[in-house]
N, CA, C and O atoms as a DFTB+ gen file, in Angstrom:
272 C
 N C O
     1  1      26.422    -100.903     -64.053
     2  2      25.912    -100.005     -63.029
     3  2      26.951     -99.803     -61.912
     4  3      27.040     -98.736     -61.305
     5  1      27.709    -100.839     -61.671
     6  2      28.732    -100.747     -60.629
     7  2      29.771     -99.691     -60.993
     8  3      30.262     -98.971     -60.123
     9  1      30.100     -99.602     -62.261
    10  2      31.092     -98.619     -62.707
    11  2      30.611     -97.201     -62.420
    12  3      31.393     -96.345     -62.005
    13  1      29.335     -96.961     -62.640
    14  2      28.773     -95.634     -62.375
    15  2      28.908     -95.293     -60.904
    16  3      29.300     -94.176     -60.566
    17  1      28.591     -96.237     -60.017
    18  2      28.694     -95.971     -58.574
    19  2      30.141     -95.747     -58.141
    20  3      30.415     -94.912     -57.278
    21  1      31.056     -96.487     -58.738
    22  2      32.471     -96.313     -58.409
    23  2      32.946     -94.925     -58.855
    24  3      33.635     -94.232     -58.107
    25  1      32.579     -94.529     -60.061
    26  2      32.976     -93.217     -60.566
    27  2      32.375     -92.115     -59.705
    28  3      33.066     -91.158     -59.354
    29  1      31.098     -92.236     -59.362
    30  2      30.462     -91.235     -58.503
    31  2      31.097     -91.199     -57.119
    32  3      31.259     -90.124     -56.542
    33  1      31.453     -92.348     -56.586
    34  2      32.113     -92.407     -55.283
    35  2      33.479     -91.744     -55.303
    36  3      33.832     -91.010     -54.380
    37  1      34.245     -92.000     -56.350
    38  2      35.569     -91.389     -56.473
    39  2      35.427     -89.874     -56.641
    40  3      36.168     -89.108     -56.025
    41  1      34.474     -89.441     -57.474
    42  2      34.260     -88.005     -57.664
    43  2      33.833     -87.351     -56.353
    44  3      34.298     -86.258     -56.030
    45  1      32.957     -88.004     -55.596
    46  2      32.533     -87.473     -54.300
    47  2      33.687     -87.385     -53.318
    48  3      33.791     -86.419     -52.562
    49  1      34.551     -88.386     -53.325
    50  2      35.704     -88.382     -52.430
    51  2      36.666     -87.254     -52.802
    52  3      37.221     -86.597     -51.922
    53  1      36.862     -87.033     -54.079
    54  2      37.748     -85.953     -54.526
    55  2      37.178     -84.597     -54.121
    56  3      37.909     -83.739     -53.625
    57  1      35.880     -84.400     -54.328
    58  2      35.246     -83.133     -53.956
    59  2      35.324     -82.922     -52.446
    60  3      35.666     -81.833     -51.986
    61  1      35.008     -83.960     -51.675
    62  2      35.033     -83.836     -50.212
    63  2      36.446     -83.546     -49.705
    64  3      36.629     -82.720     -48.812
    65  1      37.435     -84.222     -50.271
    66  2      38.802     -83.977     -49.809
    67  2      39.278     -82.581     -50.217
    68  3      40.021     -81.942     -49.474
    69  1      38.861     -82.109     -51.378
    70  2      39.228     -80.757     -51.804
    71  2      38.607     -79.715     -50.889
    72  3      39.283     -78.771     -50.479
    73  1      37.339     -79.872     -50.567
    74  2      36.667     -78.935     -49.665
    75  2      37.319     -78.969     -48.286
    76  3      37.519     -77.922     -47.671
    77  1      37.644     -80.139     -47.806
    78  2      38.307     -80.265     -46.507
    79  2      39.673     -79.626     -46.492
    80  3      40.034     -78.956     -45.524
    81  1      40.443     -79.821     -47.552
    82  2      41.778     -79.236     -47.620
    83  2      41.710     -77.715     -47.664
    84  3      42.490     -77.039     -46.992
    85  1      40.783     -77.172     -48.450
    86  2      40.650     -75.712     -48.543
    87  2      40.224     -75.134     -47.197
    88  3      40.729     -74.090     -46.784
    89  1      39.300     -75.803     -46.512
    90  2      38.868     -75.327     -45.196
    91  2      40.033     -75.366     -44.204
    92  3      40.193     -74.443     -43.405
    93  1      40.835     -76.409     -44.249
    94  2      41.987     -76.515     -43.355
    95  2      43.023     -75.450     -43.679
    96  3      43.593     -74.839     -42.775
    97  1      43.267     -75.226     -44.960
    98  2      44.259     -74.239     -45.379
    99  2      43.835     -72.830     -44.968
   100  3      44.659     -72.049     -44.490
   101  1      42.564     -72.504     -45.150
   102  2      42.090     -71.166     -44.810
   103  2      42.087     -70.935     -43.305
   104  3      42.209     -69.794     -42.860
   105  1      41.951     -71.981     -42.523
   106  2      41.993     -71.822     -41.075
   107  2      43.401     -71.447     -40.626
   108  3      43.575     -70.790     -39.600
   109  1      44.399     -71.864     -41.389
   110  2      45.779     -71.527     -41.063
   111  2      46.053     -70.032     -41.237
   112  3      46.929     -69.475     -40.575
   113  1      45.319     -69.403     -42.108
   114  2      45.521     -67.976     -42.372
   115  2      44.745     -67.160     -41.346
   116  3      43.528     -67.296     -41.224
   117  1      45.436     -66.337     -40.635
   118  2      44.764     -65.428     -39.707
   119  2      45.201     -64.014     -40.034
   120  3      46.382     -63.752     -40.261
   121  1      44.259     -63.123     -40.055
   122  2      44.570     -61.734     -40.383
   123  2      45.080     -61.025     -39.142
   124  3      44.384     -60.945     -38.130
   125  1      46.275     -60.523     -39.225
   126  2      46.827     -59.762     -38.111
   127  2      46.600     -58.275     -38.370
   128  3      46.171     -57.881     -39.454
   129  1      46.887     -57.476     -37.382
   130  2      46.736     -56.036     -37.520
   131  2      47.684     -55.499     -38.596
   132  3      47.345     -54.559     -39.315
   133  1      48.870     -56.099     -38.700
   134  2      49.829     -55.663     -39.718
   135  2      49.298     -55.928     -41.115
   136  3      49.489     -55.112     -42.016
   137  1      48.630     -57.064     -41.304
   138  2      48.076     -57.392     -42.618
   139  2      46.995     -56.386     -43.015
   140  3      46.936     -55.942     -44.162
   141  1      46.147     -56.036     -42.059
   142  2      45.081     -55.081     -42.360
   143  2      45.659     -53.701     -42.674
   144  3      45.186     -53.022     -43.586
   145  1      46.677     -53.286     -41.923
   146  2      47.306     -51.987     -42.164
   147  2      48.001     -51.975     -43.524
   148  3      47.937     -50.978     -44.244
   149  1      48.653     -53.059     -43.873
   150  2      49.321     -53.139     -45.179
   151  2      48.291     -53.119     -46.298
   152  3      48.523     -52.507     -47.340
   153  1      47.167     -53.774     -46.097
   154  2      46.105     -53.756     -47.098
   155  2      45.540     -52.369     -47.307
   156  3      45.301     -51.946     -48.438
   157  1      45.328     -51.656     -46.201
   158  2      44.818     -50.278     -46.312
   159  2      45.826     -49.379     -47.008
   160  3      45.448     -48.551     -47.838
   161  1      47.114     -49.531     -46.680
   162  2      48.150     -48.715     -47.313
   163  2      48.227     -49.005     -48.813
   164  3      48.399     -48.088     -49.615
   165  1      48.102     -50.266     -49.185
   166  2      48.124     -50.612     -50.603
   167  2      46.919     -50.039     -51.329
   168  3      47.038     -49.587     -52.468
   169  1      45.765     -50.053     -50.685
   170  2      44.564     -49.497     -51.301
   171  2      44.692     -47.992     -51.490
   172  3      44.304     -47.462     -52.531
   173  1      45.229     -47.305     -50.498
   174  2      45.429     -45.857     -50.608
   175  2      46.403     -45.552     -51.743
   176  3      46.175     -44.629     -52.525
   177  1      47.482     -46.317     -51.836
   178  2      48.459     -46.099     -52.901
   179  2      47.831     -46.358     -54.269
   180  3      48.083     -45.607     -55.211
   181  1      47.023     -47.404     -54.394
   182  2      46.364     -47.706     -55.660
   183  2      45.403     -46.590     -56.064
   184  3      45.368     -46.180     -57.224
   185  1      44.632     -46.108     -55.107
   186  2      43.677     -45.042     -55.411
   187  2      44.399     -43.751     -55.807
   188  3      43.946     -43.035     -56.700
   189  1      45.521     -43.455     -55.145
   190  2      46.306     -42.264     -55.498
   191  2      46.847     -42.393     -56.923
   192  3      46.807     -41.434     -57.695
   193  1      47.348     -43.568     -57.267
   194  2      47.860     -43.801     -58.613
   195  2      46.746     -43.633     -59.649
   196  3      46.947     -42.994     -60.681
   197  1      45.565     -44.211     -59.368
   198  2      44.452     -44.098     -60.304
   199  2      44.000     -42.647     -60.457
   200  3      43.676     -42.209     -61.561
   201  1      43.978     -41.902     -59.350
   202  2      43.572     -40.499     -59.406
   203  2      44.542     -39.692     -60.264
   204  3      44.121     -38.895     -61.102
   205  1      45.852     -39.902     -60.050
   206  2      46.855     -39.188     -60.832
   207  2      46.798     -39.571     -62.305
   208  3      46.952     -38.723     -63.184
   209  1      46.579     -40.844     -62.563
   210  2      46.487     -41.301     -63.951
   211  2      45.263     -40.707     -64.633
   212  3      45.336     -40.280     -65.786
   213  1      44.157     -40.679     -63.933
   214  2      42.937     -40.102     -64.488
   215  2      43.140     -38.618     -64.796
   216  3      42.702     -38.131     -65.838
   217  1      43.792     -37.916     -63.903
   218  2      44.036     -36.486     -64.109
   219  2      44.941     -36.258     -65.309
   220  3      44.696     -35.343     -66.095
   221  1      45.970     -37.060     -65.466
   222  2      46.884     -36.867     -66.600
   223  2      46.193     -37.203     -67.917
   224  3      46.440     -36.543     -68.926
   225  1      45.331     -38.221     -67.922
   226  2      44.598     -38.557     -69.143
   227  2      43.592     -37.467     -69.476
   228  3      43.344     -37.181     -70.648
   229  1      43.021     -36.868     -68.467
   230  2      42.060     -35.794     -68.685
   231  2      42.737     -34.607     -69.351
   232  3      42.151     -33.989     -70.240
   233  1      43.953     -34.274     -68.945
   234  2      44.699     -33.180     -69.564
   235  2      44.958     -33.459     -71.036
   236  3      44.837     -32.558     -71.866
   237  1      45.309     -34.680     -71.367
   238  2      45.592     -35.036     -72.760
   239  2      44.325     -34.906     -73.591
   240  3      44.380     -34.395     -74.710
   241  1      43.204     -35.348     -73.081
   242  2      41.943     -35.261     -73.820
   243  2      41.558     -33.807     -74.032
   244  3      41.121     -33.441     -75.123
   245  1      41.710     -32.975     -73.020
   246  2      41.355     -31.561     -73.150
   247  2      42.225     -30.864     -74.191
   248  3      41.736     -30.038     -74.962
   249  1      43.511     -31.195     -74.211
   250  2      44.406     -30.607     -75.202
   251  2      44.026     -31.044     -76.603
   252  3      44.183     -30.282     -77.556
   253  1      43.528     -32.260     -76.734
   254  2      43.138     -32.770     -78.040
   255  2      41.862     -32.140     -78.562
   256  3      41.629     -32.159     -79.770
   257  1      41.018     -31.577     -77.690
   258  2      39.752     -30.959     -78.107
   259  2      39.955     -29.643     -78.818
   260  3      39.022     -29.171     -79.469
   261  1      41.114     -29.021     -78.736
   262  2      41.351     -27.717     -79.339
   263  2      41.319     -27.781     -80.870
   264  3      41.143     -26.758     -81.531
   265  1      41.486     -28.964     -81.422
   266  2      41.512     -29.102     -82.878
   267  2      40.126     -28.906     -83.485
   268  3      40.028     -28.569     -84.665
   269  1      39.087     -29.100     -82.747
   270  2      37.716     -29.023     -83.290
   271  2      37.325     -27.612     -83.638
   272  3      36.210     -27.377     -84.104
């Protein structure tokens, strides 16, 4: 029975230390205005790329329908 308590104690300590480390690490990260602006710019660029890709794929599909 002692082995079970030791294993549970070690597992609890590992979980607690992991949660503590992640909380400490995330507190170090602060979002600045530059980070938010860069995120928005990346999102706009991604959406533009997806829109252009969708349009080009649509043209290919339409051209392929002429065979029917």
